[in-house]
Structure formats: C-alpha cells, structure tokens
C-alpha positions in Angstrom: 112.3 292.2 79.0 112.8 290.2 82.2 115.5 291.7 84.5 117.5 289.4 86.7 119.8 290.4 89.6 122.2 288.0 91.2 124.2 288.9 94.3 126.7 287.4 96.6 129.1 288.7 99.3 132.0 288.4 96.8 132.3 287.3 93.2 133.2 283.8 94.1 133.4 280.7 91.8 130.0 279.5 93.1 128.4 282.7 91.8 130.3 282.8 88.5 130.2 279.1 87.5 126.8 278.2 89.0 124.7 281.2 88.1 126.4 284.1 86.3 127.9 282.2 83.3 124.6 280.4 82.3 122.4 283.5 82.7 124.9 285.7 80.7 124.8 283.0 78.0 121.0 283.1 78.0 120.9 286.9 77.9 123.2 286.9 74.9 120.8 284.7 73.0 117.4 285.7 71.6 115.7 285.4 74.9 114.9 288.8 76.3 116.4 288.9 79.7 118.8 291.5 81.1 121.2 290.0 83.7 123.5 291.7 86.1 125.6 290.6 89.1 126.4 292.7 92.2 128.3 292.1 95.4 125.9 292.3 98.4 127.2 295.6 99.6 126.6 297.2 96.2 122.9 296.3 96.0 120.5 299.2 96.6 116.7 299.6 96.7 116.5 300.7 93.1 118.2 297.5 92.0 115.4 295.5 93.7 112.6 297.6 92.2 114.2 297.4 88.7 114.5 293.6 88.8 111.9 290.9 88.2 113.9 288.0 89.6 116.4 288.2 92.5 119.0 285.4 93.0 120.8 285.2 96.4 124.0 283.1 96.2 124.8 281.4 99.5 123.4 284.3 101.4 123.5 284.3 105.2 124.4 287.9 106.3 122.2 290.6 107.6 122.4 292.5 104.3 121.5 289.3 102.4 118.4 289.0 104.5 117.5 292.6 104.1 117.7 292.3 100.3 115.4 289.3 100.3 113.0 290.9 102.7 112.7 294.0 100.4 112.4 291.8 97.3 109.5 289.9 98.9 107.7 293.1 99.9 107.9 294.2 96.3 106.7 290.7 95.3 109.7 289.7 93.2 110.5 286.1 92.4 113.4 285.1 94.8 115.8 282.3 94.2 118.4 280.9 96.6 121.5 279.3 95.0 123.3 276.7 97.2 126.2 274.4 96.3 127.5 273.5 99.7 126.1 272.0 103.0 126.6 275.3 104.8 124.6 274.4 107.9 127.0 271.5 108.5 130.3 273.1 107.6 133.4 271.2 108.9 135.6 272.7 111.6 138.7 272.8 109.3 137.0 275.0 106.7 138.2 278.6 106.7 134.6 279.9 106.5 133.5 277.8 109.5 133.5 280.6 112.1 131.0 282.5 109.9 128.6 279.7 109.2 128.8 278.1 112.7 127.6 281.4 114.2 124.0 281.1 115.5 123.1 284.5 114.1 124.4 283.6 110.7 122.6 280.3 110.7 119.3 281.9 111.7 119.7 284.4 108.8 120.4 281.6 106.4 117.3 279.6 107.4 115.1 282.8 107.3 116.4 283.7 103.8 115.7 280.2 102.5 112.2 280.1 104.0 111.4 283.4 102.3 112.8 282.4 98.9 110.6 280.9 96.3 113.0 278.5 94.6 116.1 276.5 95.6 118.6 276.3 92.7 121.4 273.7 93.4 123.9 271.6 91.5 123.6 268.7 94.0 120.9 266.1 94.5 122.1 265.7 98.1 121.7 269.4 98.8 118.1 269.1 97.3 117.4 266.3 99.8 118.8 268.2 102.8 117.5 271.7 102.1 114.5 271.2 99.9 112.1 271.3 102.9 112.6 275.1 103.1 111.3 275.7 99.6 108.1 275.1 97.5 110.1 274.6 94.4 113.6 273.1 94.1 115.7 272.2 91.0 119.0 270.4 90.5 120.8 272.0 87.6 124.2 271.1 86.3 127.0 273.6 85.8 127.8 274.2 82.1 131.4 274.1 80.8 133.0 275.0 77.6 135.6 272.6 76.2 138.1 273.5 73.5 137.6 271.7 70.2 140.1 269.1 69.3 143.0 270.0 67.0 144.7 267.0 65.4 144.6 264.4 68.1 144.1 266.8 71.1 145.6 269.7 72.9 146.4 267.4 75.8 148.2 264.6 73.9 152.0 264.7 74.2 154.0 266.2 71.3 157.0 264.3 70.1 159.4 266.6 71.9 157.5 266.5 75.2 158.7 263.6 77.3 157.4 264.7 80.8 154.0 263.6 82.1 152.7 266.7 84.0 150.5 266.2 87.0 148.4 268.8 88.7 146.7 269.2 92.1 144.7 272.4 92.7 143.0 273.3 96.0 142.6 275.8 98.7 144.0 276.1 102.3 141.1 274.0 103.4 142.6 271.0 101.6 146.0 270.9 103.4 145.2 268.3 106.0 143.6 266.0 103.4 146.5 266.4 101.0 149.1 265.7 103.7 147.4 262.5 104.9 146.3 261.1 101.5 148.5 262.5 98.7 151.8 263.6 100.2 153.1 260.0 100.8 152.1 259.1 97.2 153.8 262.1 95.7 156.9 261.6 97.8 157.2 258.1 96.4 156.4 258.6 92.7 158.3 261.9 92.4 161.5 260.0 93.3 160.6 256.8 91.4 159.8 258.7 88.1 162.1 261.7 88.6 163.0 261.9 84.9 159.5 261.1 83.7 157.0 263.3 85.6 156.6 266.8 86.9 154.1 267.5 89.7 152.5 270.9 90.4 150.8 271.6 93.7 148.6 274.7 93.3 147.0 276.8 96.1 148.4 275.1 99.2 151.6 274.7 101.2 151.8 271.0 102.2 153.6 270.2 105.5 154.5 266.6 104.7 155.8 266.9 101.2 159.5 266.3 100.6 161.5 268.6 98.5 162.2 267.3 95.0 163.4 268.9 91.8 160.3 267.7 89.9 157.7 269.0 92.5 156.6 272.6 92.1 154.6 274.6 94.7 152.4 277.3 93.1 150.7 280.0 95.1 146.9 280.3 95.2 145.4 282.3 92.4 143.0 285.0 93.6 141.7 285.5 90.1 140.2 282.3 88.6 141.1 283.5 85.1 144.8 283.6 86.0 144.4 280.0 87.2 142.8 278.9 84.0 145.6 280.6 81.9 148.3 278.9 84.0 146.8 275.5 83.6 146.3 276.1 79.8 149.8 277.2 79.3 151.3 274.2 81.2 149.3 271.6 79.3 148.9 269.2 82.2 148.1 265.5 81.5 146.7 264.3 84.9 144.6 266.0 87.5 144.3 264.8 91.1 141.1 265.1 93.1 141.2 263.4 96.5 138.1 263.8 98.8 137.3 262.2 102.1 134.0 260.4 102.4 131.8 262.6 104.7 128.2 263.9 104.7 129.4 267.4 103.9 131.6 266.3 101.0 128.8 264.2 99.5 126.9 267.5 98.9 129.7 269.0 96.9 129.6 269.2 93.1 132.0 267.3 90.8 133.6 270.6 89.6 137.0 269.0 89.4 135.8 266.5 86.7 134.6 269.4 84.6 137.5 271.6 85.3 140.2 269.0 84.6 138.6 267.6 81.5 138.0 271.1 80.0 141.7 271.9 80.6 142.9 268.8 78.8 143.5 266.5 81.8 142.6 263.0 82.8 141.4 262.9 86.4 142.1 260.5 89.3 139.3 260.9 91.8 138.4 259.5 95.2 135.8 256.7 94.9 133.2 258.7 96.9 130.2 261.0 96.3 130.0 263.2 94.3 132.6 261.8 92.0 130.9 258.4 91.9 127.9 260.1 90.3 129.8 261.1 87.1 133.1 259.2 86.9 133.0 255.7 85.5 136.2 253.9 86.5 138.6 253.2 83.7 136.1 254.7 81.2 136.1 258.5 81.6 138.5 258.7 84.6 140.1 256.7 87.4 138.5 256.1 90.8 140.9 255.4 93.7 140.1 254.2 97.2 141.2 256.6 99.9 144.3 254.5 100.7 147.9 255.3 99.9 148.4 252.1 97.9 145.3 252.5 95.8 146.2 256.1 94.9 149.8 255.2 94.0 148.8 252.2 91.9 146.1 254.1 90.1 148.4 257.1 89.4 151.2 254.9 88.2 148.9 253.2 85.6 148.2 256.6 84.1 151.8 257.8 84.2 153.0 254.6 82.3 150.2 254.4 79.7 149.7 257.2 77.2 147.1 255.0 75.5 145.0 254.7 78.7 145.2 258.5 79.2 144.0 259.2 75.7 141.1 256.7 76.0 139.8 258.1 79.3 140.2 261.7 78.1 138.3 261.1 74.9 135.4 259.5 76.8 135.4 262.3 79.4 135.2 264.9 76.6 132.2 263.1 75.1 130.5 263.0 78.5 130.9 266.8 78.8 129.8 267.5 75.3 126.7 265.5 75.7 125.6 266.5 79.2 127.2 269.9 80.2 127.0 272.1 77.1 125.7 275.6 77.5 122.9 274.8 75.1 121.6 271.9 77.2 122.0 273.6 80.5 120.2 276.8 79.2 117.2 274.6 78.2 117.2 273.1 81.7 117.3 276.5 83.4 114.4 277.9 81.2 112.4 274.7 81.8 112.8 274.9 85.6 112.4 278.7 85.8 109.8 279.7 83.1 109.6 283.1 84.7 112.8 283.9 82.8 110.7 283.9 79.6 107.3 285.0 80.9 106.1 288.2 82.4 105.8 288.0 86.2 102.3 288.9 87.4 101.3 290.9 90.5 104.7 292.5 91.2 104.6 295.9 92.7 106.0 298.6 90.4 105.6 301.8 92.4 108.3 302.5 94.9 107.4 302.7 98.5 109.8 305.1 100.1 108.5 304.4 103.7 109.1 300.7 103.1 112.6 301.2 101.7 113.5 303.4 104.7 112.1 300.7 107.0 114.3 298.1 105.3 117.3 300.3 104.5 119.9 298.3 102.6 122.5 301.0 103.4 121.9 301.5 107.1 125.0 301.6 109.3 127.0 299.6 106.8 130.4 300.1 108.4 129.2 299.7 111.9 127.3 296.4 111.1 130.4 295.1 109.4 132.6 295.7 112.4 130.0 294.3 114.9 129.4 291.2 112.8 133.2 290.7 112.4 133.8 290.7 116.2 130.6 288.6 116.8 132.0 285.8 114.5 135.8 286.0 114.8 136.3 287.6 118.2 139.6 289.3 118.8 141.0 287.8 115.6 138.9 290.3 113.7 141.4 293.1 114.6 143.8 291.5 112.2 141.1 290.3 109.6 139.2 293.6 109.6 142.4 295.6 109.4 143.0 294.1 106.0 139.4 294.1 104.7 137.7 297.2 106.2 139.6 300.0 104.3 139.0 298.3 101.0 135.3 297.7 101.7 134.8 301.3 103.1 136.3 302.9 100.1 134.1 300.9 97.7 131.1 301.7 99.8 131.7 305.5 99.9 132.4 305.5 96.1 129.1 303.7 95.5 127.2 306.2 97.8 128.7 309.2 95.9 127.8 307.7 92.5 124.2 306.9 93.7 123.8 310.5 95.1 125.0 312.0 91.8 122.5 309.8 89.8 119.6 311.1 92.0 120.6 314.7 91.2 
C-alpha cells in the first residue's frame, strides 16, 4: 500500500479542494493508497518515514523546508502543490507581508527546487514555475454537482418571485468590489427593489449604499458553513469580478465550479482564467471590467429566466464532462503513477542522527515568534497575541501524545 502525506500551514481551501478531496476519493476506491493530511506543525519525523509520497501545499516556511529536506534524505517522492503566483503577490493581499519577505521567498524557491513534481491547476503557473521542476502537471480540481430533480434545484418555484444574487469573497476583494461592483449594485438594487435580493458574503464594502434588498453576510471561517448557507438560500446568479493582472491570470476558475455546483449562473470578468472555461452566453456571461458592461450583463440575467436556465444547463454539462471525480482521478494517476506502483530505492531504516540534525520540532515556539516579528514587525504583537496561545496548546498536546506513543 502506498502511503501519502499532504501538509500545509492550515487546512485552507487550496489544500482541501486541490489535493485532499481527490486523494481521499482515490483512497476510497480499489487503489491501495492510504492518504492523510496534517498541518505543518503537526508533522513529525515518523510521518516522513512512514510515507512514500510527501505533498507540500504552498509551502514557504522554515518548517515546510525542514520537512522537504528530511523527505529528500529518506528518498521520498516530493510534490509541490501551487495554485497562486506567490512570488508575485499583490500589495493588497492580506498574505503579502509573508510572501514578500526575502527569507520566505528563499525558502519557497529552495523547496520547489528540491521537490520532484509541480502539481498545479493553472497553465500559467506551469509556465512561470515549471523551471524549478523536472516534472510538472496541470490537473483540474474535481467538483460534485447535485443531480437534477424535476427541472433543477436552481429553477424558481411558483411561489418564489425574487431573483437572488450572490457575491462571495475575502477581505482582499474589497477594493475591487468597491470600484467595479458597488456602483452596479447601488443602481440595480434600487431599480429592481421588488424583484431581486443581493447577498454580499465575506467583505464589508465601503461604497455600497444601504438598501432593504442588499444583505451583508460575515466571512465563513468554515467552508462547509458557507456551502450550507449557499445551498439553503438557493441563489440564482453568482458574481465573479476580477481585474486583468499577471497575478490574477494564474488563478483558477474556482468560482465557475463553485457557483455552478451550487445552482447558480455566473457573471464573470472577461479575463483569464475565466476566459479559459466560460463561453459567453453559452455556459455563463462574460462582462468587460466596466460599470456599464456589468450592469447590462446582470440585467439580462435578472430579466430572463429562460436565459438563466439555458446557461445553467450548459454549465452543468461542462462540469459533468470535464470535472468529475472519476475523470480527475484518472488524470492524477496518469501523471503520478507512483501512486499505484511501489517506489524503489527509498530508505526504510530510521536515521536518528539525521532526524536530530533536521529536527522538525526544534524551538517551535521561538521560531514562530522570531518569524512573526521578521515578517510583520511590531504588528505581530497584536497578530501573535491572537494566534500563539492556540498554536502553543496544540503543539504541547501533540508532543505529549507523541511521547505517550513512544512509551
């Protein structure tokens, strides 16, 4: 049985959607692999020795680097998963201080150079970062879509007169929303006050006027809570604006998969990556990044149930054909045959001297604090004050459990 370990600083959507879900699916089939995910600070030397394949998700920290170093010493197959242009992170991104730091950037490049395979969902990422790897593969993200019942879970019932519109994003999207969508929503929310309801999820816009049919919903820390909220509200239209930048062109069209799988028709900016998957007026709507274009496009969908139904049906067919778990699993196994075959020449016997030399648990707390101040400066007094107690308690609990197991 092939044992696979995936790790990331936190259990973020990139890890869950890009790596964990498909490997859990494969492990539940008749292919003999055993998959597990751990947060970076939970990984210990025994995890490395027990695994055949190690997958680092967006790694750039000292601990990420130590894990890959130890994995290479034990001759494990190492894979680096990347779904964002992290070496060119924009200033407005909340994670910019971390990825702009020179020490972090050196770590990331070193990790990539030592990894055997690049696993990405973006062709543009492959072009930019493929030079660091001998093998690189672009693999789509799988998505499950609910089977149709009668016409569809999305189509309006006779007693439902409101067209429900949804925007979902993080704090990084506030400026883009205010400049591109806020004027549109201010106009149409008043114009169609008795016909539409608009939900803004995850951000607090600064230029949005108060209106009875516009709802602001807090960011969901748990992605399952977000999915449940969207499912319960049965939205019809999803909004996905995106500025045309080199960084954004390396993103994945997650919103197309997300909105369609939750019963929505999407309006997307006419830029990469959406241009790769959305065919205008066929399986979605593409809008130019101008206020008039967004308003005209959105109004067409609000006023035409027939158009919404047509686009949605085509989007569902696109997902069923190209993004099923069955198809993506075959792609993963084709790109990484080591998931099916025994890996040769790996070192089985533990080297205690080596593990002490590359100690995954060394000075964990001190390193966290030093790195925090190195990256965030004095602001880390506030950031660390919230995060450190939680991390330390988890770390001490893991150390106690590990000590008990050794006894």
